[in-house]
Residue frames as qw, qx, qy, qz and C-alpha x, y, z in Angstrom:
[[0.000, 0.889, 0.457, 0.000, 0.00, 0.00, 0.00],
 [0.371, 0.462, -0.027, 0.805, 1.32, 3.39, -0.95],
 [0.376, -0.648, -0.516, 0.415, 1.41, 5.67, 2.09],
 [0.171, -0.457, 0.031, 0.872, 2.58, 8.98, 0.64],
 [0.154, 0.127, -0.449, -0.871, 0.43, 11.05, -1.64],
 [0.001, 0.424, 0.905, 0.019, -2.80, 9.29, -0.76],
 [0.180, -0.584, -0.334, -0.717, -5.96, 11.32, -1.21],
 [0.027, 0.042, -0.619, 0.784, -7.23, 13.01, 1.91],
 [0.358, -0.590, -0.661, -0.295, -10.60, 12.56, 3.60],
 [0.079, -0.371, 0.336, -0.862, -11.57, 15.40, 5.92],
 [0.356, -0.352, -0.855, 0.131, -13.25, 13.97, 9.00],
 [0.011, -0.085, -0.359, 0.929, -14.25, 17.36, 10.46],
 [0.509, 0.031, -0.140, -0.849, -17.67, 17.24, 8.74],
 [0.513, -0.048, -0.835, -0.193, -18.32, 13.53, 9.27],
 [0.680, -0.541, -0.061, -0.491, -20.86, 12.38, 11.85],
 [0.078, 0.389, -0.829, 0.393, -19.29, 11.08, 15.05],
 [0.619, -0.322, -0.682, -0.219, -21.09, 8.02, 16.41],
 [0.265, 0.400, 0.877, 0.017, -23.53, 7.57, 17.95],
 [0.265, 0.268, -0.105, -0.920, -26.02, 9.16, 15.55],
 [0.528, 0.408, 0.725, -0.171, -29.34, 8.34, 13.97],
 [0.154, 0.324, -0.445, -0.820, -30.33, 8.70, 10.34],
 [0.746, 0.382, 0.394, -0.378, -33.11, 7.73, 7.97],
 [0.419, -0.153, 0.726, 0.522, -31.93, 5.60, 5.08],
 [0.206, 0.174, -0.470, -0.840, -33.13, 5.97, 1.48],
 [0.329, -0.286, -0.857, -0.275, -35.90, 3.42, 2.17],
 [0.421, -0.604, -0.088, -0.671, -37.29, 5.50, 5.06],
 [0.816, -0.353, -0.432, 0.148, -35.97, 3.24, 7.82],
 [0.250, -0.885, 0.273, -0.281, -34.60, 4.80, 11.00],
 [0.884, 0.048, -0.338, 0.321, -31.17, 3.45, 11.95],
 [0.397, -0.891, 0.221, 0.003, -28.66, 4.19, 14.67],
 [0.740, 0.437, -0.370, 0.352, -24.92, 4.04, 14.03],
 [0.506, -0.809, 0.253, -0.159, -22.77, 3.52, 17.09],
 [0.164, 0.592, -0.780, 0.118, -19.37, 2.23, 18.14],
 [0.838, -0.112, -0.518, -0.129, -19.42, -1.51, 18.71],
 [0.378, -0.634, 0.519, -0.431, -19.02, -2.46, 22.36],
 [0.032, -0.289, 0.950, -0.111, -17.96, -5.71, 23.99],
 [0.459, 0.202, 0.742, -0.445, -21.55, -6.79, 24.60],
 [0.582, 0.533, -0.085, -0.609, -22.47, -6.44, 20.91],
 [0.095, -0.341, 0.894, 0.276, -20.72, -9.65, 19.80],
 [0.376, 0.281, 0.877, -0.105, -23.89, -11.76, 19.68],
 [0.431, 0.745, 0.250, -0.444, -25.80, -9.12, 17.66],
 [0.211, 0.686, -0.542, -0.438, -22.96, -8.92, 15.12],
 [0.216, -0.159, 0.956, 0.116, -22.67, -12.69, 14.98],
 [0.472, 0.494, 0.678, -0.270, -26.40, -12.96, 14.25],
 [0.396, 0.777, -0.110, -0.478, -26.00, -10.47, 11.39],
 [0.089, 0.545, -0.770, -0.321, -23.19, -12.54, 9.89],
 [0.393, 0.109, 0.911, -0.069, -25.23, -15.74, 10.15],
 [0.487, 0.685, 0.452, -0.298, -27.83, -13.98, 7.98],
 [0.034, 0.691, -0.403, -0.600, -25.23, -12.57, 5.57],
 [0.844, 0.483, 0.059, -0.223, -25.83, -13.66, 1.97],
 [0.775, -0.242, 0.430, 0.396, -23.00, -15.99, 0.85],
 [0.590, 0.608, 0.314, 0.429, -23.03, -14.27, -2.57],
 [0.014, -0.973, 0.045, -0.226, -21.96, -11.04, -0.85],
 [0.746, -0.533, 0.235, 0.323, -18.83, -12.61, 0.61],
 [0.540, 0.804, -0.213, 0.133, -15.65, -11.25, -0.91],
 [0.304, 0.634, -0.627, 0.335, -12.06, -12.34, -0.52],
 [0.551, -0.059, -0.807, 0.206, -13.16, -15.10, 1.87],
 [0.090, -0.179, -0.609, 0.768, -14.84, -12.87, 4.45],
 [0.511, -0.503, 0.567, -0.405, -16.86, -13.18, 6.41],
 [0.037, 0.202, -0.976, -0.073, -16.06, -16.87, 6.81],
 [0.630, -0.155, -0.456, -0.610, -18.97, -19.20, 6.14],
 [0.651, -0.203, -0.716, 0.150, -18.34, -21.76, 8.89],
 [0.460, -0.825, -0.226, -0.237, -19.68, -20.79, 12.30],
 [0.735, -0.545, -0.023, 0.402, -16.52, -21.34, 14.41],
 [0.546, 0.152, 0.207, 0.798, -14.32, -19.63, 11.82],
 [0.038, -0.747, -0.304, -0.590, -16.81, -16.77, 11.73],
 [0.584, -0.795, -0.162, 0.025, -16.66, -16.41, 15.53],
 [0.725, -0.298, 0.098, 0.613, -12.84, -16.46, 15.50],
 [0.364, 0.411, 0.296, 0.781, -12.72, -13.91, 12.66],
 [0.230, -0.832, -0.295, -0.411, -15.22, -11.66, 14.42],
 [0.671, -0.675, -0.088, 0.293, -13.18, -11.75, 17.64],
 [0.621, -0.050, 0.196, 0.757, -10.13, -10.67, 15.64],
 [0.174, 0.559, 0.325, 0.743, -11.82, -7.79, 13.81],
 [0.403, -0.843, -0.318, -0.164, -13.37, -6.52, 17.03],
 [0.658, -0.405, -0.069, 0.631, -9.83, -5.67, 18.18],
 [0.320, 0.227, 0.267, 0.880, -9.88, -2.80, 15.67],
 [0.227, 0.193, 0.163, -0.941, -12.15, 0.21, 15.22],
 [0.011, -0.314, -0.916, -0.248, -15.73, -0.99, 14.76],
 [0.365, 0.166, 0.195, -0.895, -19.06, 0.69, 14.12],
 [0.086, 0.284, 0.935, 0.192, -22.40, -0.87, 13.33],
 [0.365, -0.110, -0.162, -0.910, -25.82, 0.28, 12.17],
 [0.114, 0.228, 0.916, -0.311, -28.81, -0.98, 14.11],
 [0.416, -0.227, -0.391, -0.789, -32.37, -1.05, 12.79],
 [0.782, -0.482, -0.090, -0.385, -34.43, -1.58, 15.91],
 [0.695, -0.565, 0.443, -0.034, -32.62, -4.45, 17.68],
 [0.907, 0.217, 0.281, 0.225, -31.00, -5.92, 14.57],
 [0.314, -0.566, 0.404, 0.646, -27.60, -5.12, 13.09],
 [0.663, 0.704, 0.174, -0.186, -28.03, -3.97, 9.48],
 [0.686, 0.626, -0.202, 0.312, -24.34, -3.45, 8.76],
 [0.711, -0.622, 0.109, 0.309, -20.84, -3.39, 10.24],
 [0.519, 0.772, -0.245, 0.274, -17.64, -1.53, 9.33],
 [0.793, -0.536, 0.086, 0.276, -14.26, -2.35, 10.79],
 [0.370, 0.832, -0.373, 0.177, -10.78, -0.88, 10.51],
 [0.929, -0.321, 0.047, 0.180, -8.04, -3.33, 11.45],
 [0.134, -0.867, 0.428, 0.219, -4.45, -2.21, 12.00],
 [0.925, 0.324, 0.002, 0.200, -2.01, -3.62, 9.46],
 [0.481, -0.766, 0.252, 0.344, 1.48, -3.13, 10.87],
 [0.703, 0.101, 0.464, 0.529, 3.07, -4.17, 7.55],
 [0.298, 0.550, 0.354, 0.695, 1.92, -0.91, 5.96],
 [0.164, -0.232, -0.411, 0.866, 1.28, 1.24, 9.06],
 [0.377, -0.086, -0.252, -0.887, -2.36, 1.72, 8.13],
 [0.479, 0.123, 0.723, -0.482, -5.80, 0.33, 8.94],
 [0.066, -0.069, -0.838, -0.538, -7.60, -1.93, 6.49],
 [0.510, 0.104, 0.199, -0.831, -11.28, -1.16, 5.96],
 [0.102, -0.172, -0.946, -0.255, -13.89, -3.86, 5.63],
 [0.430, 0.079, 0.230, -0.870, -17.63, -3.23, 5.45],
 [0.068, -0.200, -0.963, -0.165, -20.58, -5.59, 5.42],
 [0.433, 0.094, 0.169, -0.880, -24.21, -4.59, 4.90],
 [0.466, 0.243, 0.839, -0.142, -27.07, -7.06, 4.87],
 [0.217, 0.233, 0.696, 0.644, -28.57, -7.35, 1.40],
 [0.031, -0.763, -0.633, -0.124, -31.94, -5.79, 2.31],
 [0.238, -0.871, -0.113, 0.415, -30.13, -2.61, 3.48],
 [0.511, -0.128, 0.423, 0.737, -27.77, -2.31, 0.50],
 [0.193, 0.407, 0.498, 0.741, -28.22, 0.64, -1.84],
 [0.271, -0.824, -0.467, -0.170, -30.04, 2.69, 0.81],
 [0.052, 0.832, -0.223, 0.506, -27.15, 4.80, 2.15],
 [0.821, -0.568, 0.042, -0.026, -26.27, 2.54, 5.07],
 [0.870, 0.073, 0.003, 0.488, -22.80, 1.68, 3.78],
 [0.330, 0.622, -0.065, 0.707, -21.72, 5.27, 3.26],
 [0.458, -0.770, 0.085, -0.435, -22.91, 6.24, 6.75],
 [0.923, -0.356, 0.027, 0.147, -21.02, 3.31, 8.25],
 [0.725, 0.276, -0.033, 0.630, -17.80, 4.26, 6.46],
 [0.016, 0.753, -0.061, 0.656, -18.16, 7.90, 7.51],
 [0.683, -0.679, 0.079, -0.257, -18.70, 6.85, 11.14],
 [0.934, -0.128, 0.010, 0.332, -15.76, 4.44, 10.99],
 [0.520, 0.499, -0.063, 0.691, -13.50, 7.17, 9.59],
 [0.246, -0.781, 0.080, -0.568, -14.62, 9.67, 12.25],
 [0.829, -0.544, 0.091, -0.088, -14.12, 7.19, 15.10],
 [0.885, 0.101, -0.014, 0.454, -10.80, 5.97, 13.69],
 [0.317, 0.644, -0.110, 0.687, -9.47, 9.51, 13.39],
 [0.507, -0.753, 0.092, -0.409, -10.60, 10.23, 16.96],
 [0.909, -0.374, 0.152, 0.099, -8.45, 7.24, 18.00],
 [0.289, -0.734, 0.471, 0.395, -5.41, 8.49, 16.08],
 [0.714, 0.231, 0.588, 0.302, -5.71, 6.49, 12.86],
 [0.024, 0.652, -0.241, -0.718, -4.19, 8.39, 9.94],
 [0.271, 0.336, -0.697, -0.573, -4.23, 6.01, 6.97],
 [0.735, 0.152, 0.561, -0.348, -6.89, 3.63, 5.68],
 [0.242, 0.385, -0.723, -0.521, -6.79, 1.24, 2.77],
 [0.771, 0.124, 0.545, -0.307, -8.57, -1.73, 1.25],
 [0.004, -0.179, 0.806, 0.564, -8.58, -4.03, -1.71],
 [0.644, 0.362, 0.381, -0.556, -11.69, -4.66, -3.74],
 [0.562, 0.162, 0.739, 0.334, -12.36, -7.01, -6.62],
 [0.038, -0.161, 0.378, 0.911, -12.43, -5.13, -9.94],
 [0.180, -0.357, -0.781, -0.479, -15.86, -6.54, -10.85],
 [0.246, -0.597, -0.677, 0.353, -17.47, -5.18, -7.65],
 [0.160, 0.464, 0.233, 0.840, -18.62, -1.89, -9.15],
 [0.426, -0.786, -0.318, -0.316, -21.17, -1.05, -6.41],
 [0.719, -0.558, -0.131, 0.394, -18.46, -1.34, -3.73],
 [0.527, 0.088, 0.141, 0.834, -15.97, 0.69, -5.77],
 [0.051, -0.657, -0.306, -0.687, -18.57, 3.42, -6.25],
 [0.598, -0.756, -0.262, -0.039, -19.29, 3.43, -2.49],
 [0.715, -0.352, -0.030, 0.603, -15.60, 3.70, -1.63],
 [0.341, 0.320, 0.220, 0.856, -15.09, 6.55, -4.11],
 [0.265, -0.763, -0.355, -0.470, -18.15, 8.34, -2.71],
 [0.654, -0.737, -0.136, 0.102, -16.60, 8.23, 0.77],
 [0.057, -0.945, 0.312, 0.083, -13.26, 9.62, -0.40],
 [0.711, -0.299, 0.568, 0.286, -11.12, 6.57, -1.08],
 [0.496, 0.737, -0.300, -0.346, -9.14, 6.65, -4.32],
 [0.974, 0.181, 0.000, 0.139, -7.43, 3.99, -6.37],
 [0.204, -0.859, 0.455, 0.113, -3.73, 3.82, -5.52],
 [0.027, 0.453, -0.869, -0.196, -2.75, 0.55, -7.14],
 [0.845, 0.090, 0.375, -0.370, -3.71, -3.02, -7.65],
 [0.093, 0.395, -0.838, -0.365, -2.95, -6.00, -9.77],
 [0.042, -0.127, -0.982, -0.132, -4.84, -8.79, -11.41],
 [0.243, -0.559, -0.731, -0.307, -8.38, -8.99, -10.16],
 [0.394, -0.717, -0.454, 0.353, -8.10, -6.45, -7.34],
 [0.175, 0.761, 0.006, 0.625, -7.93, -2.68, -6.97],
 [0.501, -0.327, -0.474, 0.646, -6.21, -1.09, -4.00],
 [0.068, -0.807, -0.230, -0.539, -7.80, 2.07, -2.62],
 [0.547, -0.270, -0.442, 0.657, -6.61, 4.35, 0.18],
 [0.052, -0.856, -0.151, -0.491, -6.98, 7.67, 1.95],
 [0.338, 0.075, -0.513, 0.785, -5.39, 9.78, 4.65],
 [0.307, -0.775, -0.551, -0.036, -7.76, 10.87, 7.44],
 [0.313, 0.165, -0.165, 0.921, -7.26, 14.56, 8.17],
 [0.009, -0.546, -0.541, 0.640, -9.03, 17.20, 10.24]]
């Protein structure tokens, strides 16, 4: 991952969790920082996650692997969107010491996709990450995943590289 010359995302205007919003389908959701007691709610969301929406092997499909993976990602910066008592989506930023940056991953249940939930989750994750001192974020996305690429561009990430079937995108979080 390239660390110099990445595009900048200003977090000063981004909503700091917790906050509520109405998605494009008229549903009221709350975005908040994931807490220790939220594991079961997130796990339930991932059990419902459509296998066709899995990318790059995540989230894992097998239950124990999913639990282990979820425990690992919860060590990073995590925000989730709740619709009533159900998790509609989850964004995580996991520190990658090899590139001194945090890798972004986002998961939104299919029935909430395309309604603005993903962009709000990324904004909240960026705001919370910056509050915790995170400066650089990055991700890889499969070239065919045009909806995800459009979402990442909308939230300020830019293409910085890639090879083969994947595009690498990144940004610097600034005030």
